LUMLUMDREN-2810 file (N, C-alpha, C; in Angstrom, 1 decimal):
<atoms>
<atom><aa>M</aa><ch>A</ch><at>N</at><xx>21.3</xx><yy>8.1</yy><zz>10.4</zz></atom>
<atom><aa>M</aa><ch>A</ch><at>CA</at><xx>20.4</xx><yy>8.1</yy><zz>11.3</zz></atom>
<atom><aa>M</aa><ch>A</ch><at>C</at><xx>19.6</xx><yy>7.5</yy><zz>11.1</zz></atom>
<atom><aa>K</aa><ch>A</ch><at>N</at><xx>18.9</xx><yy>7.4</yy><zz>12.3</zz></atom>
<atom><aa>K</aa><ch>A</ch><at>CA</at><xx>17.6</xx><yy>6.8</yy><zz>12.4</zz></atom>
<atom><aa>K</aa><ch>A</ch><at>C</at><xx>16.0</xx><yy>7.8</yy><zz>12.7</zz></atom>
<atom><aa>D</aa><ch>A</ch><at>N</at><xx>15.1</xx><yy>7.2</yy><zz>11.9</zz></atom>
<atom><aa>D</aa><ch>A</ch><at>CA</at><xx>13.4</xx><yy>7.8</yy><zz>12.1</zz></atom>
<atom><aa>D</aa><ch>A</ch><at>C</at><xx>13.6</xx><yy>7.5</yy><zz>13.2</zz></atom>
<atom><aa>P</aa><ch>A</ch><at>N</at><xx>13.2</xx><yy>8.3</yy><zz>14.0</zz></atom>
<atom><aa>P</aa><ch>A</ch><at>CA</at><xx>11.6</xx><yy>7.9</yy><zz>15.3</zz></atom>
<atom><aa>P</aa><ch>A</ch><at>C</at><xx>10.9</xx><yy>7.2</yy><zz>15.5</zz></atom>
<atom><aa>I</aa><ch>A</ch><at>N</at><xx>10.1</xx><yy>8.1</yy><zz>14.0</zz></atom>
<atom><aa>I</aa><ch>A</ch><at>CA</at><xx>8.7</xx><yy>7.4</yy><zz>13.5</zz></atom>
<atom><aa>I</aa><ch>A</ch><at>C</at><xx>9.4</xx><yy>5.8</yy><zz>13.4</zz></atom>
<atom><aa>I</aa><ch>A</ch><at>N</at><xx>10.3</xx><yy>5.2</yy><zz>12.5</zz></atom>
<atom><aa>I</aa><ch>A</ch><at>CA</at><xx>9.8</xx><yy>4.6</yy><zz>11.2</zz></atom>
<atom><aa>I</aa><ch>A</ch><at>C</at><xx>10.3</xx><yy>3.3</yy><zz>12.8</zz></atom>
<atom><aa>T</aa><ch>A</ch><at>N</at><xx>11.2</xx><yy>3.6</yy><zz>13.9</zz></atom>
<atom><aa>T</aa><ch>A</ch><at>CA</at><xx>12.1</xx><yy>3.1</yy><zz>14.8</zz></atom>
<atom><aa>T</aa><ch>A</ch><at>C</at><xx>10.5</xx><yy>2.4</yy><zz>16.0</zz></atom>
<atom><aa>E</aa><ch>A</ch><at>N</at><xx>9.7</xx><yy>3.4</yy><zz>15.8</zz></atom>
<atom><aa>E</aa><ch>A</ch><at>CA</at><xx>8.1</xx><yy>3.5</yy><zz>16.4</zz></atom>
<atom><aa>E</aa><ch>A</ch><at>C</at><xx>7.1</xx><yy>2.4</yy><zz>16.3</zz></atom>
<atom><aa>L</aa><ch>A</ch><at>N</at><xx>7.4</xx><yy>2.3</yy><zz>14.9</zz></atom>
<atom><aa>L</aa><ch>A</ch><at>CA</at><xx>6.3</xx><yy>1.7</yy><zz>13.7</zz></atom>
<atom><aa>L</aa><ch>A</ch><at>C</at><xx>7.0</xx><yy>0.1</yy><zz>14.1</zz></atom>
<atom><aa>R</aa><ch>A</ch><at>N</at><xx>8.3</xx><yy>-0.5</yy><zz>14.1</zz></atom>
<atom><aa>R</aa><ch>A</ch><at>CA</at><xx>9.3</xx><yy>-1.5</yy><zz>14.5</zz></atom>
<atom><aa>R</aa><ch>A</ch><at>C</at><xx>9.2</xx><yy>-1.8</yy><zz>15.3</zz></atom>
<atom><aa>K</aa><ch>A</ch><at>N</at><xx>9.0</xx><yy>-1.1</yy><zz>16.7</zz></atom>
<atom><aa>K</aa><ch>A</ch><at>CA</at><xx>9.0</xx><yy>-1.9</yy><zz>17.6</zz></atom>
<atom><aa>K</aa><ch>A</ch><at>C</at><xx>7.6</xx><yy>-1.8</yy><zz>17.7</zz></atom>
<atom><aa>I</aa><ch>A</ch><at>N</at><xx>6.3</xx><yy>-1.4</yy><zz>17.3</zz></atom>
<atom><aa>I</aa><ch>A</ch><at>CA</at><xx>5.0</xx><yy>-1.5</yy><zz>17.5</zz></atom>
<atom><aa>I</aa><ch>A</ch><at>C</at><xx>4.9</xx><yy>-3.4</yy><zz>16.8</zz></atom>
<atom><aa>R</aa><ch>A</ch><at>N</at><xx>5.5</xx><yy>-2.9</yy><zz>16.2</zz></atom>
<atom><aa>R</aa><ch>A</ch><at>CA</at><xx>5.0</xx><yy>-4.5</yy><zz>14.2</zz></atom>
<atom><aa>R</aa><ch>A</ch><at>C</at><xx>5.7</xx><yy>-5.5</yy><zz>15.2</zz></atom>
<atom><aa>D</aa><ch>A</ch><at>N</at><xx>6.8</xx><yy>-4.9</yy><zz>15.9</zz></atom>
<atom><aa>D</aa><ch>A</ch><at>CA</at><xx>8.0</xx><yy>-6.8</yy><zz>16.6</zz></atom>
<atom><aa>D</aa><ch>A</ch><at>C</at><xx>6.2</xx><yy>-7.0</yy><zz>17.7</zz></atom>
<atom><aa>A</aa><ch>A</ch><at>N</at><xx>6.5</xx><yy>-6.5</yy><zz>18.2</zz></atom>
<atom><aa>A</aa><ch>A</ch><at>CA</at><xx>5.7</xx><yy>-6.5</yy><zz>19.6</zz></atom>
<atom><aa>A</aa><ch>A</ch><at>C</at><xx>4.6</xx><yy>-7.2</yy><zz>19.3</zz></atom>
<atom><aa>H</aa><ch>A</ch><at>N</at><xx>4.0</xx><yy>-7.2</yy><zz>17.8</zz></atom>
<atom><aa>H</aa><ch>A</ch><at>CA</at><xx>2.2</xx><yy>-7.5</yy><zz>17.4</zz></atom>
<atom><aa>H</aa><ch>A</ch><at>C</at><xx>3.1</xx><yy>-8.9</yy><zz>17.0</zz></atom>
<atom><aa>A</aa><ch>A</ch><at>N</at><xx>4.0</xx><yy>-8.8</yy><zz>16.3</zz></atom>
<atom><aa>A</aa><ch>A</ch><at>CA</at><xx>4.4</xx><yy>-10.7</yy><zz>15.4</zz></atom>
<atom><aa>A</aa><ch>A</ch><at>C</at><xx>4.0</xx><yy>-11.8</yy><zz>16.8</zz></atom>
<atom><aa>A</aa><ch>A</ch><at>N</at><xx>5.6</xx><yy>-10.8</yy><zz>17.8</zz></atom>
<atom><aa>A</aa><ch>A</ch><at>CA</at><xx>5.7</xx><yy>-11.9</yy><zz>19.1</zz></atom>
<atom><aa>A</aa><ch>A</ch><at>C</at><xx>4.7</xx><yy>-12.1</yy><zz>20.2</zz></atom>
<atom><aa>K</aa><ch>A</ch><at>N</at><xx>3.4</xx><yy>-11.6</yy><zz>19.6</zz></atom>
<atom><aa>K</aa><ch>A</ch><at>CA</at><xx>2.4</xx><yy>-12.0</yy><zz>20.4</zz></atom>
<atom><aa>K</aa><ch>A</ch><at>C</at><xx>1.5</xx><yy>-13.6</yy><zz>19.4</zz></atom>
<atom><aa>F</aa><ch>A</ch><at>N</at><xx>2.3</xx><yy>-13.4</yy><zz>18.9</zz></atom>
<atom><aa>F</aa><ch>A</ch><at>CA</at><xx>1.9</xx><yy>-15.0</yy><zz>17.4</zz></atom>
<atom><aa>F</aa><ch>A</ch><at>C</at><xx>3.0</xx><yy>-15.8</yy><zz>17.8</zz></atom>
<atom><aa>N</aa><ch>A</ch><at>N</at><xx>4.0</xx><yy>-15.7</yy><zz>17.5</zz></atom>
<atom><aa>N</aa><ch>A</ch><at>CA</at><xx>4.9</xx><yy>-16.1</yy><zz>18.2</zz></atom>
<atom><aa>N</aa><ch>A</ch><at>C</at><xx>5.7</xx><yy>-16.4</yy><zz>16.6</zz></atom>
<atom><aa>Y</aa><ch>A</ch><at>N</at><xx>5.3</xx><yy>-14.9</yy><zz>15.8</zz></atom>
<atom><aa>Y</aa><ch>A</ch><at>CA</at><xx>5.9</xx><yy>-15.0</yy><zz>14.6</zz></atom>
<atom><aa>Y</aa><ch>A</ch><at>C</at><xx>5.2</xx><yy>-16.1</yy><zz>13.3</zz></atom>
<atom><aa>D</aa><ch>A</ch><at>N</at><xx>3.9</xx><yy>-16.5</yy><zz>13.7</zz></atom>
<atom><aa>D</aa><ch>A</ch><at>CA</at><xx>3.2</xx><yy>-17.6</yy><zz>12.5</zz></atom>
<atom><aa>D</aa><ch>A</ch><at>C</at><xx>2.3</xx><yy>-16.0</yy><zz>11.6</zz></atom>
<atom><aa>F</aa><ch>A</ch><at>N</at><xx>2.9</xx><yy>-15.9</yy><zz>10.3</zz></atom>
<atom><aa>F</aa><ch>A</ch><at>CA</at><xx>2.4</xx><yy>-15.0</yy><zz>9.7</zz></atom>
<atom><aa>F</aa><ch>A</ch><at>C</at><xx>0.9</xx><yy>-15.5</yy><zz>9.8</zz></atom>
<atom><aa>D</aa><ch>A</ch><at>N</at><xx>0.9</xx><yy>-16.7</yy><zz>9.0</zz></atom>
<atom><aa>D</aa><ch>A</ch><at>CA</at><xx>-0.9</xx><yy>-16.9</yy><zz>9.3</zz></atom>
<atom><aa>D</aa><ch>A</ch><at>C</at><xx>-1.6</xx><yy>-16.2</yy><zz>10.6</zz></atom>
<atom><aa>A</aa><ch>A</ch><at>N</at><xx>-1.6</xx><yy>-16.5</yy><zz>11.9</zz></atom>
<atom><aa>A</aa><ch>A</ch><at>CA</at><xx>-1.9</xx><yy>-16.0</yy><zz>13.0</zz></atom>
<atom><aa>A</aa><ch>A</ch><at>C</at><xx>-1.8</xx><yy>-14.6</yy><zz>12.7</zz></atom>
<atom><aa>I</aa><ch>A</ch><at>N</at><xx>-0.9</xx><yy>-14.0</yy><zz>12.3</zz></atom>
<atom><aa>I</aa><ch>A</ch><at>CA</at><xx>-0.9</xx><yy>-12.2</yy><zz>12.4</zz></atom>
<atom><aa>I</aa><ch>A</ch><at>C</at><xx>-1.7</xx><yy>-11.6</yy><zz>11.4</zz></atom>
<atom><aa>A</aa><ch>A</ch><at>N</at><xx>-2.1</xx><yy>-12.3</yy><zz>10.0</zz></atom>
<atom><aa>A</aa><ch>A</ch><at>CA</at><xx>-2.7</xx><yy>-11.9</yy><zz>8.9</zz></atom>
<atom><aa>A</aa><ch>A</ch><at>C</at><xx>-4.8</xx><yy>-12.2</yy><zz>9.6</zz></atom>
<atom><aa>Q</aa><ch>A</ch><at>N</at><xx>-5.1</xx><yy>-13.3</yy><zz>11.1</zz></atom>
<atom><aa>Q</aa><ch>A</ch><at>CA</at><xx>-5.8</xx><yy>-13.8</yy><zz>10.9</zz></atom>
<atom><aa>Q</aa><ch>A</ch><at>C</at><xx>-7.0</xx><yy>-12.3</yy><zz>11.8</zz></atom>
<atom><aa>D</aa><ch>A</ch><at>N</at><xx>-5.5</xx><yy>-11.9</yy><zz>12.3</zz></atom>
<atom><aa>D</aa><ch>A</ch><at>CA</at><xx>-6.0</xx><yy>-10.9</yy><zz>14.0</zz></atom>
<atom><aa>D</aa><ch>A</ch><at>C</at><xx>-5.8</xx><yy>-9.7</yy><zz>13.1</zz></atom>
<atom><aa>W</aa><ch>A</ch><at>N</at><xx>-5.8</xx><yy>-9.6</yy><zz>11.7</zz></atom>
<atom><aa>W</aa><ch>A</ch><at>CA</at><xx>-5.6</xx><yy>-8.0</yy><zz>11.1</zz></atom>
<atom><aa>W</aa><ch>A</ch><at>C</at><xx>-6.5</xx><yy>-8.5</yy><zz>10.6</zz></atom>
<atom><aa>L</aa><ch>A</ch><at>N</at><xx>-7.3</xx><yy>-8.7</yy><zz>9.8</zz></atom>
<atom><aa>L</aa><ch>A</ch><at>CA</at><xx>-8.7</xx><yy>-9.7</yy><zz>9.2</zz></atom>
<atom><aa>L</aa><ch>A</ch><at>C</at><xx>-9.6</xx><yy>-9.6</yy><zz>10.8</zz></atom>
<atom><aa>K</aa><ch>A</ch><at>N</at><xx>-9.7</xx><yy>-9.7</yy><zz>11.5</zz></atom>
<atom><aa>K</aa><ch>A</ch><at>CA</at><xx>-10.6</xx><yy>-9.3</yy><zz>12.4</zz></atom>
<atom><aa>K</aa><ch>A</ch><at>C</at><xx>-10.2</xx><yy>-8.3</yy><zz>12.6</zz></atom>
<atom><aa>E</aa><ch>A</ch><at>N</at><xx>-9.9</xx><yy>-7.4</yy><zz>13.2</zz></atom>
<atom><aa>E</aa><ch>A</ch><at>CA</at><xx>-9.0</xx><yy>-5.9</yy><zz>13.8</zz></atom>
<atom><aa>E</aa><ch>A</ch><at>C</at><xx>-10.8</xx><yy>-4.9</yy><zz>12.8</zz></atom>
<atom><aa>E</aa><ch>A</ch><at>N</at><xx>-9.8</xx><yy>-5.5</yy><zz>11.8</zz></atom>
<atom><aa>E</aa><ch>A</ch><at>CA</at><xx>-10.6</xx><yy>-4.7</yy><zz>10.6</zz></atom>
<atom><aa>E</aa><ch>A</ch><at>C</at><xx>-12.0</xx><yy>-5.0</yy><zz>10.1</zz></atom>
<atom><aa>A</aa><ch>A</ch><at>N</at><xx>-12.3</xx><yy>-5.9</yy><zz>10.4</zz></atom>
<atom><aa>A</aa><ch>A</ch><at>CA</at><xx>-13.9</xx><yy>-6.2</yy><zz>10.4</zz></atom>
<atom><aa>A</aa><ch>A</ch><at>C</at><xx>-14.6</xx><yy>-5.8</yy><zz>11.8</zz></atom>
<atom><aa>A</aa><ch>A</ch><at>N</at><xx>-13.8</xx><yy>-5.3</yy><zz>12.9</zz></atom>
<atom><aa>A</aa><ch>A</ch><at>CA</at><xx>-14.3</xx><yy>-5.2</yy><zz>14.1</zz></atom>
<atom><aa>A</aa><ch>A</ch><at>C</at><xx>-14.3</xx><yy>-2.9</yy><zz>13.9</zz></atom>
<atom><aa>A</aa><ch>A</ch><at>N</at><xx>-13.0</xx><yy>-3.0</yy><zz>13.0</zz></atom>
<atom><aa>A</aa><ch>A</ch><at>CA</at><xx>-13.5</xx><yy>-1.7</yy><zz>12.3</zz></atom>
<atom><aa>A</aa><ch>A</ch><at>C</at><xx>-14.3</xx><yy>-1.1</yy><zz>11.7</zz></atom>
<atom><aa>R</aa><ch>A</ch><at>N</at><xx>-14.7</xx><yy>-2.1</yy><zz>10.7</zz></atom>
<atom><aa>R</aa><ch>A</ch><at>CA</at><xx>-15.8</xx><yy>-1.4</yy><zz>10.0</zz></atom>
<atom><aa>R</aa><ch>A</ch><at>C</at><xx>-17.2</xx><yy>-1.3</yy><zz>10.6</zz></atom>
<atom><aa>R</aa><ch>A</ch><at>N</at><xx>-17.0</xx><yy>-2.8</yy><zz>11.1</zz></atom>
<atom><aa>R</aa><ch>A</ch><at>CA</at><xx>-17.9</xx><yy>-2.6</yy><zz>12.3</zz></atom>
<atom><aa>R</aa><ch>A</ch><at>C</at><xx>-18.2</xx><yy>-0.9</yy><zz>13.0</zz></atom>
<atom><aa>A</aa><ch>A</ch><at>N</at><xx>-17.9</xx><yy>-0.7</yy><zz>13.5</zz></atom>
<atom><aa>A</aa><ch>A</ch><at>CA</at><xx>-17.9</xx><yy>0.1</yy><zz>14.9</zz></atom>
<atom><aa>A</aa><ch>A</ch><at>C</at><xx>-17.4</xx><yy>1.8</yy><zz>13.5</zz></atom>
<atom><aa>G</aa><ch>A</ch><at>N</at><xx>-18.1</xx><yy>1.3</yy><zz>11.7</zz></atom>
<atom><aa>G</aa><ch>A</ch><at>CA</at><xx>-18.4</xx><yy>2.5</yy><zz>11.0</zz></atom>
<atom><aa>G</aa><ch>A</ch><at>C</at><xx>-16.6</xx><yy>3.4</yy><zz>10.6</zz></atom>
<atom><aa>Q</aa><ch>A</ch><at>N</at><xx>-15.8</xx><yy>2.7</yy><zz>10.5</zz></atom>
<atom><aa>Q</aa><ch>A</ch><at>CA</at><xx>-14.0</xx><yy>3.1</yy><zz>10.2</zz></atom>
<atom><aa>Q</aa><ch>A</ch><at>C</at><xx>-14.4</xx><yy>3.0</yy><zz>9.0</zz></atom>
<atom><aa>K</aa><ch>A</ch><at>N</at><xx>-13.8</xx><yy>3.9</yy><zz>8.2</zz></atom>
<atom><aa>K</aa><ch>A</ch><at>CA</at><xx>-14.2</xx><yy>3.9</yy><zz>6.3</zz></atom>
<atom><aa>K</aa><ch>A</ch><at>C</at><xx>-12.6</xx><yy>3.0</yy><zz>5.8</zz></atom>
<atom><aa>F</aa><ch>A</ch><at>N</at><xx>-12.7</xx><yy>3.3</yy><zz>5.1</zz></atom>
<atom><aa>F</aa><ch>A</ch><at>CA</at><xx>-11.6</xx><yy>2.4</yy><zz>4.1</zz></atom>
<atom><aa>F</aa><ch>A</ch><at>C</at><xx>-11.3</xx><yy>2.4</yy><zz>2.8</zz></atom>
<atom><aa>V</aa><ch>A</ch><at>N</at><xx>-10.6</xx><yy>3.1</yy><zz>2.5</zz></atom>
<atom><aa>V</aa><ch>A</ch><at>CA</at><xx>-9.9</xx><yy>3.2</yy><zz>0.9</zz></atom>
<atom><aa>V</aa><ch>A</ch><at>C</at><xx>-9.4</xx><yy>2.3</yy><zz>-0.3</zz></atom>
<atom><aa>D</aa><ch>A</ch><at>N</at><xx>-11.3</xx><yy>2.1</yy><zz>-0.7</zz></atom>
<atom><aa>D</aa><ch>A</ch><at>CA</at><xx>-10.9</xx><yy>1.1</yy><zz>-1.6</zz></atom>
<atom><aa>D</aa><ch>A</ch><at>C</at><xx>-9.8</xx><yy>1.2</yy><zz>-2.8</zz></atom>
<atom><aa>L</aa><ch>A</ch><at>N</at><xx>-8.6</xx><yy>0.7</yy><zz>-3.1</zz></atom>
<atom><aa>L</aa><ch>A</ch><at>CA</at><xx>-7.6</xx><yy>0.6</yy><zz>-4.0</zz></atom>
<atom><aa>L</aa><ch>A</ch><at>C</at><xx>-8.4</xx><yy>-0.4</yy><zz>-5.3</zz></atom>
<atom><aa>S</aa><ch>A</ch><at>N</at><xx>-8.9</xx><yy>-1.6</yy><zz>-5.2</zz></atom>
<atom><aa>S</aa><ch>A</ch><at>CA</at><xx>-9.1</xx><yy>-2.3</yy><zz>-6.2</zz></atom>
<atom><aa>S</aa><ch>A</ch><at>C</at><xx>-9.8</xx><yy>-2.3</yy><zz>-7.4</zz></atom>
<atom><aa>A</aa><ch>A</ch><at>N</at><xx>-10.3</xx><yy>-0.6</yy><zz>-7.2</zz></atom>
<atom><aa>A</aa><ch>A</ch><at>CA</at><xx>-10.7</xx><yy>-0.1</yy><zz>-8.9</zz></atom>
<atom><aa>A</aa><ch>A</ch><at>C</at><xx>-10.0</xx><yy>0.6</yy><zz>-9.6</zz></atom>
<atom><aa>K</aa><ch>A</ch><at>N</at><xx>-8.7</xx><yy>1.1</yy><zz>-9.1</zz></atom>
<atom><aa>K</aa><ch>A</ch><at>CA</at><xx>-7.6</xx><yy>1.8</yy><zz>-9.5</zz></atom>
<atom><aa>K</aa><ch>A</ch><at>C</at><xx>-6.8</xx><yy>1.2</yy><zz>-10.2</zz></atom>
<atom><aa>K</aa><ch>A</ch><at>N</at><xx>-7.5</xx><yy>2.3</yy><zz>-12.1</zz></atom>
<atom><aa>K</aa><ch>A</ch><at>CA</at><xx>-6.9</xx><yy>1.2</yy><zz>-12.3</zz></atom>
<atom><aa>K</aa><ch>A</ch><at>C</at><xx>-5.3</xx><yy>2.0</yy><zz>-13.3</zz></atom>
<atom><aa>K</aa><ch>A</ch><at>N</at><xx>-4.4</xx><yy>0.7</yy><zz>-13.5</zz></atom>
<atom><aa>K</aa><ch>A</ch><at>CA</at><xx>-3.1</xx><yy>1.4</yy><zz>-13.6</zz></atom>
<atom><aa>K</aa><ch>A</ch><at>C</at><xx>-2.8</xx><yy>2.4</yy><zz>-14.8</zz></atom>
<atom><aa>P</aa><ch>A</ch><at>N</at><xx>-2.3</xx><yy>2.8</yy><zz>-15.3</zz></atom>
<atom><aa>P</aa><ch>A</ch><at>CA</at><xx>-1.9</xx><yy>4.2</yy><zz>-16.2</zz></atom>
<atom><aa>P</aa><ch>A</ch><at>C</at><xx>-1.6</xx><yy>2.9</yy><zz>-17.5</zz></atom>
<atom><aa>Q</aa><ch>A</ch><at>N</at><xx>-1.8</xx><yy>3.5</yy><zz>-18.5</zz></atom>
<atom><aa>Q</aa><ch>A</ch><at>CA</at><xx>-1.1</xx><yy>2.5</yy><zz>-19.0</zz></atom>
<atom><aa>Q</aa><ch>A</ch><at>C</at><xx>-0.2</xx><yy>3.2</yy><zz>-20.0</zz></atom>
<atom><aa>R</aa><ch>A</ch><at>N</at><xx>0.7</xx><yy>2.1</yy><zz>-20.8</zz></atom>
<atom><aa>R</aa><ch>A</ch><at>CA</at><xx>2.6</xx><yy>2.4</yy><zz>-20.1</zz></atom>
<atom><aa>R</aa><ch>A</ch><at>C</at><xx>1.9</xx><yy>3.1</yy><zz>-22.9</zz></atom>
<atom><aa>R</aa><ch>A</ch><at>N</at><xx>2.5</xx><yy>4.4</yy><zz>-21.9</zz></atom>
<atom><aa>R</aa><ch>A</ch><at>CA</at><xx>2.5</xx><yy>5.0</yy><zz>-23.9</zz></atom>
<atom><aa>R</aa><ch>A</ch><at>C</at><xx>3.9</xx><yy>4.0</yy><zz>-24.8</zz></atom>
<atom><aa>H</aa><ch>A</ch><at>N</at><xx>3.5</xx><yy>3.4</yy><zz>-25.7</zz></atom>
<atom><aa>H</aa><ch>A</ch><at>CA</at><xx>4.1</xx><yy>2.7</yy><zz>-27.0</zz></atom>
<atom><aa>H</aa><ch>A</ch><at>C</at><xx>5.2</xx><yy>3.3</yy><zz>-27.2</zz></atom>
<atom><aa>R</aa><ch>A</ch><at>N</at><xx>6.5</xx><yy>3.3</yy><zz>-27.3</zz></atom>
<atom><aa>R</aa><ch>A</ch><at>CA</at><xx>8.1</xx><yy>4.3</yy><zz>-27.5</zz></atom>
<atom><aa>R</aa><ch>A</ch><at>C</at><xx>7.5</xx><yy>4.5</yy><zz>-28.5</zz></atom>
<atom><aa>S</aa><ch>A</ch><at>N</at><xx>7.0</xx><yy>4.5</yy><zz>-30.0</zz></atom>
<atom><aa>S</aa><ch>A</ch><at>CA</at><xx>6.9</xx><yy>5.6</yy><zz>-31.0</zz></atom>
<atom><aa>S</aa><ch>A</ch><at>C</at><xx>5.9</xx><yy>6.6</yy><zz>-31.1</zz></atom>
<atom><aa>M</aa><ch>A</ch><at>N</at><xx>5.1</xx><yy>6.2</yy><zz>-30.2</zz></atom>
<atom><aa>M</aa><ch>A</ch><at>CA</at><xx>3.8</xx><yy>7.1</yy><zz>-29.5</zz></atom>
<atom><aa>M</aa><ch>A</ch><at>C</at><xx>4.9</xx><yy>8.3</yy><zz>-28.8</zz></atom>
<atom><aa>V</aa><ch>A</ch><at>N</at><xx>5.4</xx><yy>7.9</yy><zz>-28.3</zz></atom>
<atom><aa>V</aa><ch>A</ch><at>CA</at><xx>6.5</xx><yy>8.8</yy><zz>-27.2</zz></atom>
<atom><aa>V</aa><ch>A</ch><at>C</at><xx>8.0</xx><yy>9.6</yy><zz>-28.8</zz></atom>
<atom><aa>V</aa><ch>A</ch><at>N</at><xx>8.0</xx><yy>9.4</yy><zz>-29.0</zz></atom>
<atom><aa>V</aa><ch>A</ch><at>CA</at><xx>8.6</xx><yy>9.8</yy><zz>-30.2</zz></atom>
<atom><aa>V</aa><ch>A</ch><at>C</at><xx>7.4</xx><yy>11.2</yy><zz>-31.2</zz></atom>
<atom><aa>K</aa><ch>A</ch><at>N</at><xx>6.8</xx><yy>10.2</yy><zz>-31.5</zz></atom>
<atom><aa>K</aa><ch>A</ch><at>CA</at><xx>6.0</xx><yy>11.0</yy><zz>-32.4</zz></atom>
<atom><aa>K</aa><ch>A</ch><at>C</at><xx>5.3</xx><yy>12.1</yy><zz>-31.5</zz></atom>
<atom><aa>A</aa><ch>A</ch><at>N</at><xx>5.1</xx><yy>12.4</yy><zz>-30.2</zz></atom>
<atom><aa>A</aa><ch>A</ch><at>CA</at><xx>4.5</xx><yy>13.3</yy><zz>-30.0</zz></atom>
<atom><aa>A</aa><ch>A</ch><at>C</at><xx>5.6</xx><yy>13.6</yy><zz>-29.4</zz></atom>
<atom><aa>I</aa><ch>A</ch><at>N</at><xx>6.9</xx><yy>13.8</yy><zz>-29.1</zz></atom>
<atom><aa>I</aa><ch>A</ch><at>CA</at><xx>8.1</xx><yy>14.7</yy><zz>-29.1</zz></atom>
<atom><aa>I</aa><ch>A</ch><at>C</at><xx>8.2</xx><yy>15.3</yy><zz>-30.2</zz></atom>
<atom><aa>K</aa><ch>A</ch><at>N</at><xx>8.1</xx><yy>14.9</yy><zz>-31.3</zz></atom>
<atom><aa>K</aa><ch>A</ch><at>CA</at><xx>9.1</xx><yy>15.2</yy><zz>-32.9</zz></atom>
<atom><aa>K</aa><ch>A</ch><at>C</at><xx>7.9</xx><yy>16.5</yy><zz>-33.5</zz></atom>
<atom><aa>G</aa><ch>A</ch><at>N</at><xx>6.8</xx><yy>16.4</yy><zz>-32.4</zz></atom>
<atom><aa>G</aa><ch>A</ch><at>CA</at><xx>5.3</xx><yy>16.8</yy><zz>-32.9</zz></atom>
<atom><aa>G</aa><ch>A</ch><at>C</at><xx>5.3</xx><yy>18.7</yy><zz>-32.1</zz></atom>
<atom><aa>R</aa><ch>A</ch><at>N</at><xx>6.0</xx><yy>18.1</yy><zz>-31.2</zz></atom>
<atom><aa>R</aa><ch>A</ch><at>CA</at><xx>5.8</xx><yy>19.5</yy><zz>-30.0</zz></atom>
<atom><aa>R</aa><ch>A</ch><at>C</at><xx>6.6</xx><yy>20.5</yy><zz>-31.5</zz></atom>
<atom><aa>G</aa><ch>A</ch><at>N</at><xx>8.1</xx><yy>20.1</yy><zz>-31.8</zz></atom>
<atom><aa>G</aa><ch>A</ch><at>CA</at><xx>8.5</xx><yy>21.3</yy><zz>-32.3</zz></atom>
<atom><aa>G</aa><ch>A</ch><at>C</at><xx>7.6</xx><yy>22.5</yy><zz>-33.4</zz></atom>
<atom><aa>K</aa><ch>A</ch><at>N</at><xx>6.6</xx><yy>21.4</yy><zz>-34.4</zz></atom>
<atom><aa>K</aa><ch>A</ch><at>CA</at><xx>5.9</xx><yy>21.7</yy><zz>-35.3</zz></atom>
<atom><aa>K</aa><ch>A</ch><at>C</at><xx>5.1</xx><yy>23.1</yy><zz>-34.8</zz></atom>
<atom><aa>S</aa><ch>A</ch><at>N</at><xx>5.1</xx><yy>24.6</yy><zz>-35.4</zz></atom>
<atom><aa>S</aa><ch>A</ch><at>CA</at><xx>4.0</xx><yy>24.8</yy><zz>-35.0</zz></atom>
<atom><aa>S</aa><ch>A</ch><at>C</at><xx>2.8</xx><yy>25.5</yy><zz>-36.2</zz></atom>
</atoms>
């Protein structure tokens, strides 16, 4: 089953890429130009650069936490 929204997005993306003869550098430059224009117009963007990655817990810590659950 094809999702109509995904189909439409792919169509739009392909049309945009075709305008630049599928040259990724040209497409990226256009994205940056469009983003700069949107920022100048006051559009806000989410900054994910400062988002911290969750720390992975060492396996021994997880085992100790699980074993400790049974004790009251």
